[in-house]
N, C-alpha and C positions, 0 to 999 in steps of 0.2 A: 289879817289872820285873829279868830278868837284867842286870848288868854286864858287859860283854863288853871296857871298856877302859878304863885310866885314866890319864889322863896326868901325866906325871910333875913334881910339884910344883905342882899343880891343891891347887885346896882340899879334892875328893874327899881324896886320896889323904894329903893332910897332915891328916884326918880316921880313916884308917889304912881307907878302903874298897879291897877289892884285886878284881880280876877272879872273876867266879864270887860275889860278895853280893848282896842284892838290894836293887834304892829301890822301897820300898813308898808312902810320902805324903808328898807337900807342901802345909805346912799346911792338914794332916787331911786332904786330898784324895786318892784313890786315883791313882795313873801309869798308866793303861790301857797306854800305848803312847808311842814317839818323840815324835809329833807332840802328847799334851799335857805330858810335861814339857816341851819347848820353851818350850812354851805358858806351865808356871808357873815354871820355872826363870826369869822373867825380873824376878820380884819382887825387889825390894835387900833384906827383909826376912824369910828364909823359916825355914817348920818345917819340917825332914826330916827321914824314920822309913828308918833302913836294915834289912835283915837284914846281919849282920857275922858271917861266921864263923858263921851258925846264930843271934845274939842278937842279939834286936831293940836296934835305940839309936837314940837321939832326940836330934837337933843345932838348938839357932836360928842363923842365921848369917844375916850381914847383909854384905853387898854391890855393890860398883855397881854398875848396870841391867843393863852390858852383862856385865859377871862372866858366866863359864858354871861348872860342877861342874868339869867335862873326864874326863865320864865317857859309856862308850856305849851303849846299852842293843838288846838283844837285836833282832830281826825282832819284828814284832807277829804273830801270827797271825792269819793274813784273813777275814773272812769270806764266809762260801757265800750264791748266791744264791739267793732264795727262791722263784726260778721252775720252771718246765720249758718253758719255749719253744715252740714249734713249730719255728722255726730257726736251733733253738742250733744251735752249730756245733760244740760238743765233742761231742751225742749224732750228732756226723757225723762223730766220727773210730774210724777202725777199732779191732778189738779188736787188743791184743798193743804197744799202747805205754809210754812212762811212766805212770805216777801221775795225774804234775803236767798231762795233757793232757786228764783224765775231770774235773776240775778247775772248776770254773760259780764265779767270785769275783764276790761282789755289795759290798765292803764300798768303802763311799763317802770313807774318806783312802789311797784307792789312784784311785780319781779324781782326791781334791786333792794327790797330791805326783807321780801319771803321766800323769794322763789318762787313765782306763779308764772307760769308759761304764757307767752306772748304773742303776738301773730303780727304787729306791727303792721298789720293792712291800712292803719288810719294813722301811724306815724307822720309828723310834719318834719321839714328840716332844720321847724327849730328846735324841736323836739330832741331831734338828731343832737344838734349842739348841744343843748344844754347835757345831755348823757356822756356828751366829753368831759365838756369845762367844768362838771361837776364830778368828772371820774364814777358813775352810776356803774361800778363794774363788780361781779357778771350781772351778764344778765340773758335770760332761758327764752328761748326763742321758741313757737312751735313754726315748725315751717307744713308739713302732710308731703308737701309737693313744690319741685321748684320749676313746673313746666306753668308758664300763663297760662292757659287753655282751661287746664286739668283743676288749678288756683281757682277759678273763677266756680269752675262745677262745684267745687267740696266746701269751700269757705263762704259762698254767697256771698261776699265784699259788697257794700252797699254803693260802690263808686263804680259797680265792675267793669273796672277798667285795670289796666296790669299796676299792680301796685310797687314792682320794682321793685322784688325779696332781696333779688341778689346785690345789689346796688346800693342798698339799708346796709346789709351785712356786711359790704366791702369797704364802708364808709366808716362807719365803727370798726373793725378788724384792722381798719387803715390807722385807727385811731388811739388803739391800743384798749380798743373795749371788751372784754374776755367775752366770748360768749359760748354759751349750750345749746344745741338745739335739739330739737325733737319731732317724730316724725308717730303720729297713728296709724298704725297700718293698718289700712281695707280692703280685705280678699276680693280679688278683681276689678280692685281699682286701682288705685296705686299701689298698686306692692309688683311684681317683675320688673321692665322697661322702664315703668316709672320711678320704682326705685333705687334701683341704682342710678337710672339720671339725675334723683335727688341728691345721691350719695355723696353721688360725683363733682354735681355742683358744690357742695356742702364744703366735702374733703379739702377743693382751691382755697380753702379762705385756713386752714389749718395753717398753725397750732392758734392763731387768734378764737378759733370757732376749734374747741379744745375737745365738744366730744360732741354726737350722735344719738341718742337713744329713740330703740323702738317699740315702741308699748302695741300690746294687740288691743281695735274698737271696742270698747266697751258698749255694750244694747240691753237696755230697758222693755218690758216687755210691753211700753208705753209709744207707741211710735206708730199707733193710729196717724194715715196722713203724712206722715214720715217717705224718705225715699227709702225701697229697699238698701239692707248691706246685711251681708253676709256673715252672721257669728265665723270668729276664728276656733277654727277645732281641734283637739290633738294633734289627728292626720296636719292639717296646715302647722299648727305648732312643730312640730319635730319637720315636715318638709319646711318649716324658714330655720328654726337651729343649725338644719345640716349646711346652711347658705355662712353660719357667723366664722369660721373659721380662715372659710376661703375670703370672704371679704376682706376680715378683721389684716390678713397678710394684704392685701391688693393696696387695700388703705389703713398701710402701718402709721402709728404714731411715735414719735420723735422718743420716747419714754416706757417706764414698765405698761401704764395704764392704755389703755386702748383704746381707737376712735370713736370704736362703733359697741355701742352697750344692747342688749337683749334684756327685757325690767325681766322680774323675776316672775309674772308671771306665762313670758314661753319657758319656763327650767321644769312649772313645776305639771303644767299642762305638758306636754312632749315626755316629762318623765324622765327630766336630765338631770343628775346630779350637777348643783351649782359650781361656780369653782374658787378657788382659795380667798379667804378674805380681803386676803392686797390686792387684791384684780376689781376693786370696789375703789381703791385710797384713790384722791384723800377725803372717800362719802361723803361729797358734795351734792351729790347724785339722789337722796334716799328714797325722800319724799317724793321724788317720784316712782317706787319704784322700783329701784335699782340699786338691792343689796340688804333691804327693809330685813329680806329671809335670811340667807347669810350673817348679817350683823346679828340679828337672831340667836339662831346659831351658834356662832361663833361665842356670844357672850355666855351663848348656856355651858361652852365648855370649856370654858373658863374660868367659872362657877360651880360647876361641879364638885370641888371637893370644900364646899361649901355649906353645901345643899346637907340638912344632919343627917344623920343615921335613921334616925330611928324620933317617937317620939312614947314620951313616958303614957300618958292614956293612946285608946282609939282619936282622929282624929279625920274629915271630912269637908272635902268642899267640890264643888263644879268649877270647869273651865269648858267658854263656849266660843267657838267660831264658826265663820264661814264657810264653807265647803272646799274653795282652793287653797285652805291647811291641813284640810283632815288628814293629805298623809303624812306631812312632815310633824304633825302631831302625834300622826300614829305608832311612825316608823321609829322617829329620833328626837321625842322627847318623852312621851306617855310611859315606853320599855325601860329607863331611867328613877323616874318617879317610884316606879310602879314598887321599886326595890325599897323604900323608906319602908323603915317597919311600923304597924301603928298608921300607916296612911290608906284613906282612901279615897279615890280622886274619883269622881263622874267628870263623864266628860261627853260633852253636846253636840253636836254639830247643825248649825241654823238653816234652815231654806231659805231663803228670799223669798216673800209674795208677796213681799208688799214691793220690787222690784221685776221679779220674775227669775226663775231659776238659773238666767242664764250670768244674773249679779251674784258672784262668790266670793269676795274679798267679803271681810269680816267689817271692816272701817264702813262699810254700806249695810250694816245690817242694822233693822227697826226693833224700837222696845215693844214693840208687840207682834212682831215676830220671834223675839227672845223668850218674850212674856208665854207668847201662846202658845210655844216649844216644849220648855220647860215646865210647864204649871203642871203639879200633880203630880212627877218625878224626884229621886231622890236630889233634893242639892247641898246637904250635910251645914257646914256653918258661914256658907255662904260662895257666891259666884262670883267667874273671874273672866274679864274677857280687855280686848284693847280698848288701848284709851280714844285708838282711831275712828269710835263710832259715836266722839261724844264733836261739836260745833270747835267752833279753834279757841274759843273759850275755858272749856271744859263741861258746859254748862246743859246743853242740851242732846238728843239725840235728836237723829233727824226727822222722828215725831214727834216732837217736841215734848219728853219729856226728860225729866230729872233721874239722877243716880237713886234717888231719896224717894219718889215716883217706881219705880222699876220693884226697890228693895220693899215697899211695903207691898206692892201688888205678889211677887214672888213672898214673903214671909223671913227673906233673910237676905241679907247685907248684899248689893250689887255693888262688886267692886270693876274698875279697872286701873291697866297697867302699863308704862312706856315698854310695849315691847318686847320684855326684861321677864324669864320663871322667876329667877330667882328673887325677885319683887315681891311676887308674890310673899313670901317665906320669912324677907325681912321687915315686911305689915306682918307678920304671928299671923297668917291665913286668912284671919277674921276682918281686917283693917281698922 
């Protein structure tokens, strides 16, 4: 692994290690990535092999348990997914996007580090052993179905054989690795009896497999040549939500936390009220769309007392969302904000032309759609939307525009906030 940083006065610097050199082995074992390094470096007696200035050098190091070597390593190469899932969002991207938008990751290390969901279809016993040895827990597993024949039809994994998903889950749970599972639900494909079998199979690993999230399939208009999949309609969402109470009574959890969660989209599509915020504790599934909206609304309620009652002079700004959040804003947020004197808020719902009208989440809006909707409309001092329209680095939209470029096109500052309405006011509206 290439070394990207050497801390001044560190063990590594004293050994003559410089940026650009390589860490090869610790205690005769190859260092494969930063996780490997952090796990191995905790030993007090180390045999370390570097390549310094192109020359292999071995060192014996004695240190305290919590002493680091004082180096940072390059990012590891991400393992690609072994599947060709019939619902994969990557395949539903239009042509002409940046290369990263067409990469399907299937790396268990990203599951551990960032909560990414992985299918484990290509996970070897060696990797399973590593997860246990290094205590890479919790992990987030995309299951979709536990029926072997249906898995092959839905996931289309490369070897077209039984991937032994249940055996892998059992191995991890038996070795005290915490798991969270996900099912992307497709009407008429993996619902009904198939879903009940999947839930039953996964519940057999509870509490080691601590939760199951059911999310509706996301479909774009770019599905030429792909299998037909029915969209999740409001009526379908209502029929699914009607089963949730029964499911959680049948598959009981030992704590206040339920075993089965339905993602936020189900509640909005079916026009049902969200549960109390405590239902989502400890909020470890929020990045999978479980409890994002309730957390936004709960924070809003708590912070209402901190909002200004009025402004000394007229102020005006705009809020932008996708279609999915329209009712939430109109019914639960804007009525309160409208009572602030000398404040005018323009609320704009953006139709997703880039992906199609079936895609309604704010996080999948493009700069082009936002600009085309807002151009020529009253915007006030600034425009605000969710930070989820940007990539992980917070620099680019899906269509490769920066906040500064959008601001230039609109003629006013275009800002993002982190799922918190009060942040707009903390940053004095105009950012």
